[in-house]
C-alpha atoms as an extended CHARMM CRD file, in Angstrom:
* protein
*
       129  EXT
         1         1  MET       CA             82.2380000000      108.1690000000       99.2380000000  PROA      1               0.0000000000
         2         2  VAL       CA             82.5380000000      106.6700000000      103.2910000000  PROA      2               0.0000000000
         3         3  PRO       CA             81.2670000000      103.7200000000      103.8760000000  PROA      3               0.0000000000
         4         4  GLU       CA             78.3630000000      103.1220000000      106.2920000000  PROA      4               0.0000000000
         5         5  ILE       CA             79.8230000000      103.8590000000      110.1290000000  PROA      5               0.0000000000
         6         6  THR       CA             78.6680000000      101.8560000000      113.0700000000  PROA      6               0.0000000000
         7         7  PRO       CA             77.6480000000      104.2250000000      115.9750000000  PROA      7               0.0000000000
         8         8  VAL       CA             78.9610000000      102.8290000000      119.0500000000  PROA      8               0.0000000000
         9         9  PRO       CA             76.5120000000      103.8460000000      122.2210000000  PROA      9               0.0000000000
        10        10  GLU       CA             78.8680000000      106.0010000000      124.9120000000  PROA      10              0.0000000000
        11        11  SER       CA             81.6790000000      105.8230000000      123.1220000000  PROA      11              0.0000000000
        12        12  GLY       CA             82.8900000000      109.9310000000      123.5400000000  PROA      12              0.0000000000
        13        13  GLU       CA             81.2690000000      112.5200000000      121.2720000000  PROA      13              0.0000000000
        14        14  PHE       CA             84.7300000000      112.8270000000      119.0550000000  PROA      14              0.0000000000
        15        15  ILE       CA             84.2390000000      109.5930000000      117.9130000000  PROA      15              0.0000000000
        16        16  ARG       CA             81.9860000000      108.4310000000      114.9210000000  PROA      16              0.0000000000
        17        17  GLY       CA             81.4900000000      104.6760000000      115.3260000000  PROA      17              0.0000000000
        18        18  ILE       CA             83.7030000000      101.4560000000      113.2970000000  PROA      18              0.0000000000
        19        19  VAL       CA             84.2210000000      100.5770000000      110.2860000000  PROA      19              0.0000000000
        20        20  ASN       CA             85.0980000000       97.4610000000      108.6730000000  PROA      20              0.0000000000
        21        21  LEU       CA             88.0320000000       97.9200000000      106.4630000000  PROA      21              0.0000000000
        22        22  ARG       CA             89.3020000000       95.4530000000      104.3260000000  PROA      22              0.0000000000
        23        23  GLY       CA             87.9350000000       92.6080000000      107.4170000000  PROA      23              0.0000000000
        24        24  ARG       CA             89.7370000000       95.2160000000      109.7130000000  PROA      24              0.0000000000
        25        25  ILE       CA             87.4700000000       96.9640000000      112.7370000000  PROA      25              0.0000000000
        26        26  LEU       CA             88.3130000000      100.6080000000      112.7000000000  PROA      26              0.0000000000
        27        27  PRO       CA             87.1100000000      103.5090000000      115.0810000000  PROA      27              0.0000000000
        28        28  VAL       CA             86.3480000000      106.8350000000      113.3520000000  PROA      28              0.0000000000
        29        29  LEU       CA             87.2750000000      109.5170000000      114.8510000000  PROA      29              0.0000000000
        30        30  ASP       CA             85.8260000000      112.7870000000      113.6130000000  PROA      30              0.0000000000
        31        31  LEU       CA             88.7680000000      115.1160000000      112.8530000000  PROA      31              0.0000000000
        32        32  GLY       CA             86.3760000000      118.0200000000      112.9160000000  PROA      32              0.0000000000
        33        33  LEU       CA             84.6560000000      117.9330000000      116.3730000000  PROA      33              0.0000000000
        34        34  ARG       CA             87.9420000000      117.3490000000      117.7480000000  PROA      34              0.0000000000
        35        35  LEU       CA             89.9330000000      120.2940000000      116.6970000000  PROA      35              0.0000000000
        36        36  GLY       CA             87.0530000000      122.1030000000      117.2040000000  PROA      36              0.0000000000
        37        37  LEU       CA             85.7480000000      122.9840000000      113.5340000000  PROA      37              0.0000000000
        38        38  GLY       CA             82.4360000000      121.0670000000      114.1660000000  PROA      38              0.0000000000
        39        39  PRO       CA             81.3040000000      117.8460000000      112.4890000000  PROA      39              0.0000000000
        40        40  GLY       CA             82.4820000000      116.1120000000      109.5280000000  PROA      40              0.0000000000
        41        41  PRO       CA             80.0170000000      115.2440000000      106.9140000000  PROA      41              0.0000000000
        42        42  ARG       CA             77.0560000000      112.9790000000      108.0030000000  PROA      42              0.0000000000
        43        43  ASP       CA             75.7320000000      112.2090000000      104.6730000000  PROA      43              0.0000000000
        44        44  GLY       CA             78.4790000000      109.4000000000      103.2080000000  PROA      44              0.0000000000
        45        45  THR       CA             80.4120000000      112.1490000000      101.5950000000  PROA      45              0.0000000000
        46        46  GLY       CA             83.8530000000      112.8660000000      102.8130000000  PROA      46              0.0000000000
        47        47  ARG       CA             86.9780000000      110.5430000000      103.3280000000  PROA      47              0.0000000000
        48        48  ILE       CA             88.1770000000      108.6490000000      106.3280000000  PROA      48              0.0000000000
        49        49  LEU       CA             92.6110000000      108.8460000000      106.5830000000  PROA      49              0.0000000000
        50        50  VAL       CA             93.8740000000      105.6490000000      107.5320000000  PROA      50              0.0000000000
        51        51  VAL       CA             96.5270000000      106.7720000000      110.2040000000  PROA      51              0.0000000000
        52        52  GLU       CA             99.0630000000      104.2630000000      112.6210000000  PROA      52              0.0000000000
        53        53  HSD       CA            100.1420000000      106.6140000000      115.1450000000  PROA      53              0.0000000000
        54        54  ASP       CA            100.1370000000      103.2490000000      117.2930000000  PROA      54              0.0000000000
        55        55  PRO       CA            100.8800000000      100.6540000000      114.4230000000  PROA      55              0.0000000000
        56        56  ARG       CA             98.8460000000       98.1390000000      116.5520000000  PROA      56              0.0000000000
        57        57  HSD       CA             95.9310000000      100.2660000000      116.5640000000  PROA      57              0.0000000000
        58        58  PRO       CA             94.9150000000      102.0190000000      112.9620000000  PROA      58              0.0000000000
        59        59  LEU       CA             92.2350000000      104.8620000000      113.2580000000  PROA      59              0.0000000000
        60        60  GLY       CA             90.2370000000      106.5770000000      110.6260000000  PROA      60              0.0000000000
        61        61  LEU       CA             89.9100000000      110.2670000000      110.4310000000  PROA      61              0.0000000000
        62        62  LEU       CA             86.8870000000      111.4560000000      109.3670000000  PROA      62              0.0000000000
        63        63  VAL       CA             87.7620000000      114.7130000000      106.9980000000  PROA      63              0.0000000000
        64        64  ASP       CA             86.0090000000      116.7300000000      104.3360000000  PROA      64              0.0000000000
        65        65  GLU       CA             87.6980000000      116.1620000000      101.6710000000  PROA      65              0.0000000000
        66        66  ALA       CA             91.7280000000      115.1090000000      100.7570000000  PROA      66              0.0000000000
        67        67  SER       CA             93.3010000000      114.7300000000       97.4720000000  PROA      67              0.0000000000
        68        68  GLU       CA             96.9870000000      113.3740000000       97.2190000000  PROA      68              0.0000000000
        69        69  VAL       CA             99.3340000000      111.6810000000       99.2990000000  PROA      69              0.0000000000
        70        70  LEU       CA            102.2170000000      113.9540000000       99.7060000000  PROA      70              0.0000000000
        71        71  ARG       CA            106.0020000000      112.9200000000      101.1680000000  PROA      71              0.0000000000
        72        72  ILE       CA            107.1650000000      116.2260000000      102.3920000000  PROA      72              0.0000000000
        73        73  PRO       CA            110.8260000000      116.9640000000      103.0600000000  PROA      73              0.0000000000
        74        74  GLU       CA            111.6920000000      117.8400000000      106.5860000000  PROA      74              0.0000000000
        75        75  ASN       CA            113.7920000000      120.7570000000      104.9750000000  PROA      75              0.0000000000
        76        76  LEU       CA            110.6600000000      122.3120000000      103.4990000000  PROA      76              0.0000000000
        77        77  VAL       CA            108.7110000000      122.5800000000      106.9810000000  PROA      77              0.0000000000
        78        78  GLY       CA            108.6910000000      125.0770000000      109.3790000000  PROA      78              0.0000000000
        79        79  PRO       CA            107.5280000000      125.6870000000      112.5760000000  PROA      79              0.0000000000
        80        80  PRO       CA            103.9100000000      127.1390000000      113.1220000000  PROA      80              0.0000000000
        81        81  PRO       CA            103.3720000000      131.1060000000      112.9980000000  PROA      81              0.0000000000
        82        82  GLU       CA            103.5810000000      132.1240000000      116.3790000000  PROA      82              0.0000000000
        83        83  LEU       CA             99.7230000000      132.9570000000      115.8990000000  PROA      83              0.0000000000
        84        84  ALA       CA             99.0470000000      128.9790000000      115.7770000000  PROA      84              0.0000000000
        85        85  ALA       CA            101.9680000000      128.1070000000      118.0750000000  PROA      85              0.0000000000
        86        86  GLY       CA             99.0140000000      129.2660000000      120.6280000000  PROA      86              0.0000000000
        87        87  THR       CA             97.0570000000      127.0080000000      123.0200000000  PROA      87              0.0000000000
        88        88  ALA       CA             93.9640000000      128.0600000000      121.8570000000  PROA      88              0.0000000000
        89        89  GLY       CA             91.1680000000      126.2330000000      119.8060000000  PROA      89              0.0000000000
        90        90  ALA       CA             92.7460000000      124.1300000000      117.2630000000  PROA      90              0.0000000000
        91        91  SER       CA             95.9550000000      126.0930000000      116.7330000000  PROA      91              0.0000000000
        92        92  GLY       CA             97.7390000000      123.7140000000      119.4330000000  PROA      92              0.0000000000
        93        93  SER       CA             98.3240000000      120.5360000000      117.6170000000  PROA      93              0.0000000000
        94        94  ILE       CA             99.4380000000      122.5300000000      114.5010000000  PROA      94              0.0000000000
        95        95  ARG       CA            103.1560000000      120.7810000000      114.4100000000  PROA      95              0.0000000000
        96        96  GLY       CA            104.7140000000      122.7160000000      111.8740000000  PROA      96              0.0000000000
        97        97  VAL       CA            104.2040000000      124.4130000000      108.1230000000  PROA      97              0.0000000000
        98        98  ALA       CA            105.2530000000      122.9790000000      104.6290000000  PROA      98              0.0000000000
        99        99  ARG       CA            105.9060000000      125.5820000000      102.1000000000  PROA      99              0.0000000000
       100       100  LEU       CA            105.1460000000      124.0480000000       98.6400000000  PROA      100             0.0000000000
       101       101  GLU       CA            105.2100000000      125.7140000000       95.5600000000  PROA      101             0.0000000000
       102       102  ASP       CA            102.3110000000      127.8960000000       95.8920000000  PROA      102             0.0000000000
       103       103  ARG       CA            100.8770000000      126.6270000000       99.0310000000  PROA      103             0.0000000000
       104       104  LEU       CA            100.8430000000      126.2450000000      102.5770000000  PROA      104             0.0000000000
       105       105  ILE       CA            100.0460000000      123.2030000000      104.2240000000  PROA      105             0.0000000000
       106       106  LEU       CA             99.7630000000      122.9290000000      107.7900000000  PROA      106             0.0000000000
       107       107  LEU       CA            100.9740000000      119.3960000000      109.6810000000  PROA      107             0.0000000000
       108       108  LEU       CA             99.3100000000      118.1740000000      112.6800000000  PROA      108             0.0000000000
       109       109  ASP       CA            100.9760000000      116.9480000000      115.7940000000  PROA      109             0.0000000000
       110       110  LEU       CA             98.6790000000      113.6230000000      115.8400000000  PROA      110             0.0000000000
       111       111  GLY       CA             99.9610000000      112.7960000000      119.3860000000  PROA      111             0.0000000000
       112       112  ARG       CA             98.2360000000      116.1820000000      120.1100000000  PROA      112             0.0000000000
       113       113  VAL       CA             94.9160000000      115.3450000000      118.2640000000  PROA      113             0.0000000000
       114       114  LEU       CA             94.6070000000      111.8090000000      119.5880000000  PROA      114             0.0000000000
       115       115  GLY       CA             95.6770000000      112.3650000000      123.1170000000  PROA      115             0.0000000000
       116       116  GLU       CA             95.0550000000      114.6060000000      126.3890000000  PROA      116             0.0000000000
       117       117  GLU       CA             96.8580000000      117.4730000000      125.2310000000  PROA      117             0.0000000000
       118       118  ALA       CA             94.2760000000      117.8590000000      122.3270000000  PROA      118             0.0000000000
       119       119  PRO       CA             92.4330000000      120.9370000000      122.0210000000  PROA      119             0.0000000000
       120       120  ARG       CA             89.0130000000      120.9860000000      123.4040000000  PROA      120             0.0000000000
       121       121  PRO       CA             85.8790000000      120.6820000000      121.1820000000  PROA      121             0.0000000000
       122       122  LEU       CA             83.0410000000      122.8560000000      120.2640000000  PROA      122             0.0000000000
       123       123  PRO       CA             80.1500000000      122.8050000000      122.7700000000  PROA      123             0.0000000000
       124       124  ALA       CA             77.3750000000      120.1480000000      121.7040000000  PROA      124             0.0000000000
       125       125  ARG       CA             74.3490000000      122.0920000000      120.0850000000  PROA      125             0.0000000000
       126       126  GLU       CA             71.2310000000      120.8350000000      121.3530000000  PROA      126             0.0000000000
       127       127  ALA       CA             69.0720000000      119.1700000000      118.8670000000  PROA      127             0.0000000000
       128       128  THR       CA             65.6990000000      120.5840000000      118.0610000000  PROA      128             0.0000000000
       129       129  ALA       CA             62.9780000000      118.5240000000      116.3050000000  PROA      129             0.0000000000
């Protein structure tokens, strides 16, 4: 269950707001919106992954779900497929692909996801009443 996210006015469309995590205030970025996949859950479901791209400024990534934390040996990580190495959509943020037994895991380049090189979001949808 996702803790209550407090919206912050004029913070940008990817920033869902802030949360209090063990006394520390963290900004929460909607990873789905940032990658152009549509908004993440808004009903309290989902998970917030805490990442420390910059150790002084950790942040939360709102995702649909998270099932486990893995340490992936570097020798199991290969380059992204050519199709995923392009610049369109979320593919520009894929750093590599890990092969674990019967599954493939896409590894994101957190610098691109969080920085100026990140893929463009989907256009905002107009709300209707």
